[in-house]
N, C-alpha and C positions, 0 to 999 in steps of 0.2 A: 361786673357780671361777665363781660366778655373775657376778662383776664382769667377769672375762675374757670369758665368753660374751656378756655384754651389750655389751661394747666391740666384740667380733668381729662380733656381729649388726648393730650400728650401722654398722660399717665396711662390711659386705656390703651393707647397705641403701643406704648412700651410693654405693658403687661401682655398684650396680644403677641408681640414679637417674642417675649420671653417664653410664653407657653408654646408657641410654634417651634422655637429652638429646642425646648425640652422634648416635645413630642417627636420631633425629627430625630433627635439624638437617640431616642428609644426605639427608633425604627417604625413609628406609627405614621399614618398619613398626615400631611401638612395641614389639611383642612378637616377640622372636627366635623363640620356640617356634612361634608361629602362622605365621611365614614358612617354617619348615622343614617343619612337619607340615600340609600342605594336605589337603583332602578327597581329592584324587586319590591322594596318597601313602598315606593311611590305607586307602583302598579297595584299592589295589594290595597293601598289606601283608596285609590280610584275605584277599584272593584267594590270595596266595602261601601263607599259612599253611593255609587251607582245602584248597588243592590238595595241599600236602605231607601233611596228615593223611589226605586221601582216597586218596592213592597208596599209603600204608602201612597194610595191613589190621590191623596190631597195635593201631592206635588206634581201630578200629571197635568200638563198644560197643552198637550197636542194629541190629536187623534189621527191615526193613519187608517185609511179605508182601502181594503183590498178589492180586487176585481170581482169578487164574489159577494161583496157587501159587508163582509166581516170587519168590525172596527177594533183597532188595537190602540190603546192609550199609552202615552209615554211622556218622558221629560225632554222637552225641546233642547235644552242646553247639553244634556248628556249625549244624545244621539248626534248632535252637531259636533261636539268635541271629539267623539270617537270615529266619526265617518265624514270624509271630505265631501261626499255626495250630498249628505244632508246639510252640511255647513254651507255649501254653495246655494242650496235650495232655500234654506230657512233664514239665512242672513245675507243673501245676495239681493239682486234686483228682480227676482221672480215674484209672482203673485203670492206664492206660498209663504213668503216672508211675513206677510201680514195676516195670514189665515191660521185658524186653530184646527181646521180640518183639511187634510191633504189626501187626495185620491191617487193611488198607485196601481200599476199593472200587475203586481204580484198577488197571489192568493193571500187570504187572511192568515192561514196557518204559516206560510212562509214569512210574512211580515212579523208575526208573533215570535218566531224563532230569531229573526234578525234583531228585533227590539230587545229580546231577552239577552242575546249575546252582547249587544252594545252596552247594556246596563250591568250585566253580571259576568261577562266573559265566558259564559257557559251556555250550552244548548243540550237539552235532555236527549235529543235525537242522536247526539254524538257519544253518549255514555253507553257504549257497547260492552256488555259483560262477556269476557272470553271464556273458553272452556276451562282454562286453568283456574280462573277466578271462581267459576262455578264449583269446580271440584274442591278447591281449598275451603270454600265456605261451608261445604257439607261434610267435611272430613270428621268433624266432631260428633256427628250423628251416628246412629247404628248402621251396620252394613245394609240392612233392608231399607232403612229410611234413605240412606245414601243413594241406593240404586233407584228408588222411586223419585227422589229429587232430581237426579241426573236425567232420568227418562222424561220427566215432566218438563224440565228446563229445555232439553233438546227439542221436544215437541213444540213448546211455545216459541222457541227461537226460529225454527224452520217455518212456522206459520206466520211469524212477523217479518221475516226477511224481505219478501216482495214489497210490502208497503214501506218498510224502512228504507229500502234501497231507492225506490221511486221518490220518496220524500227527500232523501239525501241528494239525489240528482237535481231535483227542483231547487233545493236550498243552495246547491253549488252554483247554479245559473244565477241566482239572486246575489250570491257573494261576489261573483265576477261583476255583475251589473253595478252593485253598490261600491265596488272597489275595496273589498275587505280581504286582502291576501292572507291574513292570519286565519280567518275563518275558512277560506277555501282550502288552505293547507290541512286544517284539522279534518275537514270533510273528506279530502282525498285519503288521508291516513286511515280514517274509519272505513271507507269503502274497500281499501286494500286489505284491511284486517278481516272484513266480512268475506272477501273472495278467498283469502288464505284459509279460513276455518270452514267456509261453506262454498266449495267450488260450484255447487248447483246454482248459485246466484249469477254465474258467469253469463248464461244465456240472457238473463234480464239485463245485464250490463251492456250487452251488445246492442240492445234495442233502445238504449237511453243516451242522453248527452252526458258523458262522464269525462273526467280528466284523461289526458293521453296515457299516463302511467297506469290508470285503472283499466282502461281499454286494453292495454297490452297484457296486463295480468289476466284479464278475462279470456283473451285469445289464447294465452299460454295454457290456461286450464282446459280449454276446449281442444286445442291441438295435441295436447299430451294426455287427454282423457283423465285429468286429475279427479280422484275420488270416484272413478267409474261413471261420470255423469252422462256419457253417451248411452249407457245401458239402463238409466233410470226411467222406467216405463211411464210412471205417472208424470214425471217432469217433462219428458220428451213429447208426450201426447198433448200437453198444454201449450206447446210452442205454436206460434203463428207461421204461416207459409214463408214470410219474408226472412225470419230468423233461420228456418231450416235451409232455405236456399243460400243464405249468407254463409252458413257453416259448410254446406256441401261444395260450393264453388271455390272455397279457399284453397290456395295453391301451396300452403305451407304446412299441411298436415303431416304429423308423424304417425298418425293412426293408420292401421291397415285399411286399404280400400274396401275390403270386405266388411270391416267394422262400420264404415260410413254407409255402406249399403244397408246393413242391419239397422242403423239409426233411422234411415229413411223408411224402411219396412215397418219399424216399430211405430213411427209417427203415423203411417198410413193406416194402422190398425186402431186408431183412436175411435172409441165407442161413443159417437155422438151423432147428431142429426146430419152432419156433413161427411159421414163416412164414405158415401159413394163419390162425392166430390174429392175427398182426400185421395182415394185410389187413383182417380184420373190425374190429379195434380202430381201425385207421387210418380206415376208413370212418365209424365212429362219431365219432372226433375231428374229422374233416373236417366232418361235419354240425353239430357243436357250436361249433367255434372258427374255421373258415375262412370269411371273408367274400367271397363271390363278387362282390358289388357293388363291390369294390375291385379288380377285374380287368377288362381290356378284352376286346373280342370275340375278338381274335386269340388271346389266352391261353386263353380259355374253349373255343374251338373246336379248339384244338391239344392241348397236353399235358394239360390238365384233363379234357377229354372222353375222352381215350384212357387215362386212368389207371385207370378203373374204380372210383374212390373217390367219385364224384359220381353221384347218381341222375339218370336222364333227365328226370324231372319237375322237379327243381331247376334243371337246365341250361335247360330250356324257359322257366321263369319268368324267368331272367336274360336270355335272348335276347329275350323279350317286353318286358322293361323297357328294354333298349337300343333296341329298335325304336320303342317309344312315345316315348322321349326324343328320338330322331333325328327322328321325324315331327313332333313338337311344335315343335322348333327350326326345321325347314324351313317350317312353316306361318307362323311369325313372321318368316321371312326372316333367321334367324340361323344361325351355324355351331354345331353341337352342341358343348356344353362337354365337355372331356375328363373322364373319370371319375377320381375320386381314387384314388391307388394305395397310399396308406398309411393306417394307422389314426389317426395323429395329423396335425395340421396341420403346416405347415413348422416346422422347428426348426434351431437353430444350436448347435454345440458349441464351447466355449472351453476350451483346454488350455494348460498350461505358463506361465501368467501368474505374474509375481512376486507380485502381490496374489492370494493363493490363494483368497480368498472369491469371486472372479469366475469361477473355473473351474467348469464344469458344463454342463448342457443348458438352453437357453433355448427355450421353446415359444411359438408364434405367439399373440399377444394380439389379441382381437377388438374392442377399444374404438375404435380410430381407423382412418382410411382409409390412413394411411401405415404402412410396415413397423415393427412394434413387437413385440418378443419379450421374454418375462418368464421369469425363473428361478424355477420353482415345481414342485411335485409334481402332475402331472395327476390323480392319483387323489384328491387332497385338494381341489385347486382353488386358483386364484390369489387369490381374494378372502377366503379364510379366515385369511390370515397377519396377525399383529399387529405385525410389525416391517417396516421399509422393505424393499422388494423391489428386486432388481437387474434392470435392463432393458438390452436390446440394441436400439438404435433408430436411425433415420435422420432427420436434420434437414437443412434447407437454410438458409443464412444470407442476409443481405440482398443479397449479390452472386450469389445463385443457385448457390453452391457446395454440394455435398452431402457430409455427414460421417456416418459411422457412429460411434455412441458406446456405450460400456459405462459405465453410470452408475446412481446410486441417488437417488431422490427424497427429500425431507426427511422424509416420513411414510409410513405404511403405506397410506393411502388416496390419496396423491398419485400422479400420473403424471408422467413426465419431460417436460422442455421448458422449464424455467425456470432462472434464474441460481442458484437455490438447490440445484440438483442437485449431487451429489458425483460428479465425473467421474474415472474410472479410466484409460480408454484411448480413443483416437479414431483414425479413419483417413479420409482424403479419398478420394472415389470418382470424381469427375469435375468438369468445369468447369460444365456447364449441363444435364446429364442424369444420371439415376440408373442405376447398374448393378444388375442384379437380385441378384447374389451379393456379399456383403461380401468385402473383401480377406482372403487367407489369413493372411499373416504379415508380409510385407516392408513394408507401408505403415503398420502400426500404430505409434503413439507413445503414451507414457504421459503422462497428465494429472496434475493436482494430487495425486490419491490413489493413482495407479498406481505400481508398483514394477517394476524390471527383473527378469527379461526380459519383453518384450512377448508377448502371447498368440499362439497358433496357432488359427485359426478355420476351421471347416468348415460349409458350408450344406447342409441337406437339404430340398429343396422338396417340397411335398405332392404336386403333380401331376408326373409324370415328364416332364421337358422343358418344363414350363409354369410360368408365374409363379403365385404364390399370389394369391388374390383381392385382399387388401389391397395387395400390392405392385403388382399390375396397375392398381388404381384410382389409386394414388399416381403411377405412371408417366404415366397419361393426364392427370392433373390438372396435371402440370408441363410438358406440351407447350406450346410457344409458339403462340399463335393465328395462323392464316394470314391 
């Protein structure tokens, strides 16, 4: 028996080696098993098994109870296998290991979503239908039906956004608590998609606990007034005082100061029982956070003076400052310099670049006389960074051609302008004279470090209709002598 088994084992071993040799010679994987059972197939098998067990209540052997008393049944082995938190709780030295009912601090709706995800790898809350998907589904219908479907879809989406976003924020906190990085990533992507298609949800995102990247996207929408959200009357008037104050005191706005004042005025006109209180609160917020020195005389004497939110003494001081500035300029034989209209200097936004690290906001840099913009956090400062910074700058070559560059110097203390710069994208602006605004998209080309697609660029000057000081100086220095 042993001899036969030994011979049979040797024969099987030889056959296996022969098959391995043949498959290797043909360029196939050495292990047939590894070729058949890929990670995707294993994952699909687990999802299919978990979904089957989840759909049939007879397999459920554990009940989770939320802080609102809602009960959610599930399969103990499945949630323990998919989540380390539940594995430690249900198969460790805790009391829950021997219990069929476990009480948790999350709501029943959140626990239901967590359990559904652990069994099926899906959550209905994350299935957001985009505008493109909605349009493609209704293209086969008639034009009239298509318009009706699109209008109804938009109305339903806008109505559901607040609840969906709040539920996503609550689910994100639970995903972090239960240590589910894959779920938290999916929630973050869904939130960003919502803010991309519906900027009006940005105000809500500012009041919730959301991922850092989602918060940054929400602030970007507000600071650049994406979708005209600062002028949405119904939306603005539903905001609470804390959100309005948070927006008004932000130092990184690219919006005109007058637009921020109109935002506050719109909020104060809210037609509810607290209207008188709103007027009082708006007057206080205006005194604390609205900078009248960033508005011109026409705005001050018009809507600002008529609003009733500014005291006469404060208006008088601003009129006086404007008169003194005008008188001083006339005595020197100069034209009065336009008042700055925004809190920040000029800035440039870069979006949609294939090299994702260059996307973001570039703020005016004060080191040189030629246009130079740096990507940094204004609240922290550009000189505190320890890694090389990205710059958006304008140079001219020996033939007096002007080029905008998005580049990175070799060190954190270096400024751009040498052959050691890492160039991502560039665009030619003119033959012998500089244009104030950089090209938007069509002229951009990728350099050595850039990837397709090329970026979309938008320029926000500091003075309304005026060149920034550094741009103006550079323009004058490049003029041909007469």
